[in-house]
C-alpha positions as CSV (number, residue, x, y, z in Angstrom):
1,M,4.7,-6.1,26.6
2,S,2.2,-4.6,29.0
3,A,-1.5,-4.3,28.8
4,P,-3.2,-0.8,28.6
5,A,-3.8,-0.2,32.3
6,K,-7.2,0.5,33.7
7,M,-8.0,0.1,37.4
8,T,-11.0,-2.1,38.3
9,G,-12.7,-3.2,41.5
10,R,-11.1,-5.4,44.0
11,S,-13.0,-8.5,42.9
12,R,-12.2,-8.1,39.2
13,P,-9.0,-9.7,37.7
14,S,-6.5,-7.1,36.7
15,S,-5.6,-6.1,33.2
16,E,-2.1,-7.5,33.9
17,S,-3.6,-11.0,34.5
18,V,-6.2,-10.9,31.8
19,F,-4.1,-9.5,28.9
20,P,-1.6,-12.4,28.7
21,R,-4.5,-14.9,28.6
22,L,-6.1,-13.1,25.7
23,I,-2.8,-12.9,23.9
24,D,-2.1,-16.6,24.3
25,A,-5.7,-17.3,23.2
26,G,-5.2,-15.1,20.1
27,I,-2.0,-16.9,19.2
28,A,-3.8,-20.2,19.5
29,I,-6.5,-19.0,17.2
30,V,-4.0,-17.7,14.7
31,R,-2.2,-21.0,14.6
32,Q,-5.5,-22.7,13.7
33,G,-5.4,-20.8,10.4
34,D,-7.9,-17.9,9.9
35,P,-7.0,-14.5,11.3
36,A,-10.5,-13.4,10.6
37,E,-11.5,-15.5,13.6
38,L,-9.7,-13.0,15.8
39,T,-12.8,-11.4,17.1
40,I,-13.5,-10.2,20.7
41,E,-16.1,-12.9,21.1
42,R,-13.8,-15.7,19.9
43,V,-10.7,-14.6,21.8
44,C,-12.7,-14.2,25.0
45,Q,-14.2,-17.7,24.5
46,V,-10.8,-19.4,24.0
47,A,-9.2,-17.4,26.9
48,N,-12.2,-18.1,29.2
49,V,-12.6,-14.4,29.8
50,S,-16.1,-12.8,29.8
51,R,-16.8,-10.1,27.2
52,A,-17.9,-7.9,30.1
53,T,-14.4,-8.2,31.6
54,F,-12.9,-7.4,28.2
55,Y,-15.1,-4.3,27.6
56,R,-14.3,-2.9,31.0
57,R,-10.7,-2.6,29.8
58,W,-10.7,-2.2,26.0
59,N,-13.2,-1.1,23.3
60,T,-11.7,-2.9,20.3
61,I,-9.6,-6.0,19.4
62,T,-6.7,-3.7,18.4
63,P,-4.7,-4.0,21.7
64,I,-5.0,-7.8,21.4
65,L,-3.8,-7.9,17.8
66,E,-0.9,-5.6,18.7
67,G,0.0,-7.8,21.7
68,I,-0.1,-11.0,19.6
69,V,2.2,-9.6,16.9
70,T,4.5,-8.0,19.5
71,K,5.0,-11.3,21.3
72,L,5.6,-13.1,18.1
73,L,8.2,-10.5,17.0
74,I,10.0,-10.6,20.3
75,E,10.2,-14.4,20.2
76,A,11.5,-14.4,16.6
77,N,13.8,-11.4,16.8
78,P,15.0,-10.8,20.4
79,Q,17.5,-8.1,21.3
80,I,21.0,-9.4,20.7
81,E,24.5,-8.3,21.5
82,Y,27.3,-8.0,19.0
83,A,29.0,-11.4,19.1
84,G,32.1,-10.5,17.1
85,D,31.0,-11.2,13.6
86,L,28.6,-8.7,12.1
87,R,27.5,-10.9,9.2
88,T,26.6,-13.7,11.5
89,D,24.5,-11.4,13.7
90,M,22.8,-9.8,10.8
91,L,21.9,-13.2,9.4
92,R,20.6,-14.3,12.8
93,C,18.2,-11.3,12.7
94,A,17.2,-12.0,9.1
95,H,16.6,-15.7,9.7
96,G,14.6,-15.0,12.8
97,I,12.1,-12.8,10.9
98,A,12.1,-15.2,7.9
99,G,11.4,-18.1,10.2
100,L,8.4,-16.3,11.7
101,L,7.0,-15.4,8.3
102,S,7.5,-19.0,7.0
103,D,4.6,-20.1,9.2
104,P,1.6,-19.7,6.8
105,A,-0.7,-18.9,9.7
106,I,1.5,-16.2,11.0
107,A,2.0,-14.8,7.5
108,A,-1.7,-14.7,7.1
109,L,-2.0,-12.7,10.3
110,F,0.4,-10.1,9.1
111,R,-1.4,-9.8,5.8
112,H,-4.7,-9.4,7.6
113,L,-3.3,-6.7,9.9
114,F,-1.7,-4.7,7.1
115,A,-4.9,-4.9,5.0
116,A,-7.1,-3.8,7.8
117,S,-4.7,-1.0,8.7
118,T,-5.5,0.8,5.4
119,T,-9.0,1.6,6.7
120,N,-8.5,1.5,10.5
121,E,-6.4,4.3,12.1
122,D,-5.9,2.4,15.3
123,L,-4.5,-0.6,13.4
124,R,-2.4,1.7,11.2
125,H,-0.7,3.1,14.3
126,A,-0.3,-0.4,15.7
127,A,1.3,-1.6,12.4
128,Q,3.7,1.3,12.6
129,A,4.6,0.5,16.2
130,L,5.2,-3.2,15.2
131,D,7.4,-2.1,12.3
132,R,9.6,-0.2,14.8
133,R,9.6,-3.3,17.1
134,R,10.7,-5.5,14.2
135,N,13.6,-3.2,13.3
136,A,14.8,-2.3,16.8
137,P,17.2,-5.2,17.5
138,L,18.9,-4.8,14.1
139,I,19.2,-1.0,14.5
140,A,20.8,-1.5,18.0
141,L,23.2,-4.0,16.5
142,L,24.2,-1.8,13.6
143,S,24.5,1.3,15.9
144,E,26.9,-0.6,18.1
145,A,28.9,-1.8,15.1
146,Q,29.0,1.8,13.8
147,R,30.1,3.1,17.2
148,T,33.1,0.7,17.2
149,G,34.0,1.4,13.6
150,R,32.8,-1.9,12.1
151,V,30.5,-0.1,9.6
152,T,30.9,3.3,7.9
153,S,29.8,6.3,9.9
154,R,27.8,7.4,6.8
155,C,25.3,4.6,7.0
156,R,21.9,5.0,8.7
157,P,21.1,2.0,10.8
158,D,17.3,2.7,10.6
159,Y,17.5,2.7,6.8
160,I,19.7,-0.4,6.7
161,A,17.1,-2.3,8.7
162,Y,14.6,-1.7,6.0
163,Q,17.1,-2.8,3.4
164,V,17.5,-6.1,5.2
165,F,13.9,-6.8,6.2
166,G,12.1,-5.2,3.3
167,P,13.0,-7.8,0.7
168,I,12.2,-10.7,3.1
169,W,8.8,-9.3,3.9
170,H,8.1,-8.5,0.2
171,R,9.1,-12.0,-0.9
172,T,7.2,-13.8,1.8
173,L,4.1,-11.7,2.4
174,L,3.4,-10.3,-1.0
175,L,4.9,-12.8,-3.5
176,Q,4.4,-15.7,-1.1
177,F,7.7,-17.3,-2.0
178,P,9.8,-19.0,0.7
179,P,12.6,-17.0,2.2
180,T,15.4,-19.4,1.3
181,D,18.8,-19.4,2.9
182,D,20.5,-18.3,-0.3
183,F,18.1,-15.4,-0.7
184,I,18.6,-14.2,2.9
185,E,22.4,-14.5,2.5
186,A,22.3,-12.6,-0.7
187,V,20.3,-9.8,0.9
188,V,22.5,-9.5,3.9
189,D,25.7,-9.7,1.9
190,T,24.5,-7.0,-0.5
191,V,23.6,-4.7,2.3
192,L,26.8,-5.5,4.2
193,A,29.0,-4.7,1.2
194,S,27.5,-1.2,1.1
195,I,28.2,-0.3,4.8
196,L,31.6,-1.8,5.5
197,P,34.4,0.7,5.9
198,V,36.6,1.0,2.9
199,D,40.2,-0.3,3.5
200,P,42.5,2.6,2.6
201,A,45.1,0.2,1.4
C-alpha cells in the first residue's frame, strides 16, 4: 500500500511518512464507532498532521478511506500459498473476511463506503479496487489449484471468489447476521462441490 506520490520541499515530511500516520489515525477513528467521523479535519487531528500538509498532497479524504480499507483487507485476507488441502485454504480465506466483518465498527465503515460510492465517482472506483483486493488471494489460490488439476478447468476463479465472498458480505453487511462457522462451511462446501473434477470411475 503506497501513498499517491507528490514531491514537496525539503523541509516538508514526505507522503510516504505522512500517509501511514493518517491511515493508522483513520483506523483508530473507525474503531471508536462512527465512520462519519472520518473527515479530513478529524483524521489530521488524530494523526497530528496539519491540514495544510494534507492538502499539499490530496484534495479529498478518498485516498485515506481506500488506504484504511486496503490495510484492513490485507491483514484479514493475506496472500496465501496452497497448503495441500483446498477446502482448508478456502475456509481460511472465508473466515478471514468473515472475522473482519464481524467487527461492528469495521462493518459500519464498509457500509458507509459503499453507500457513499453511489454518488461519489472517486469512491466508486475505490470500492471497485477494494473488491479486487478482497478477491485476489482466493483467485490466486484457485488458479494454482486449477493449474495442478485440483479443480475443473471449466471454472472461473474470479467468479468463484464472488460465490464464496458474496454470501458472507450479504449476510453480514446487508442482513447484519453473524457469519457463523456452519454458514461459512456450507458456502465453501457448496462452491467446492461445483468445481472439483469429476472422478471418471
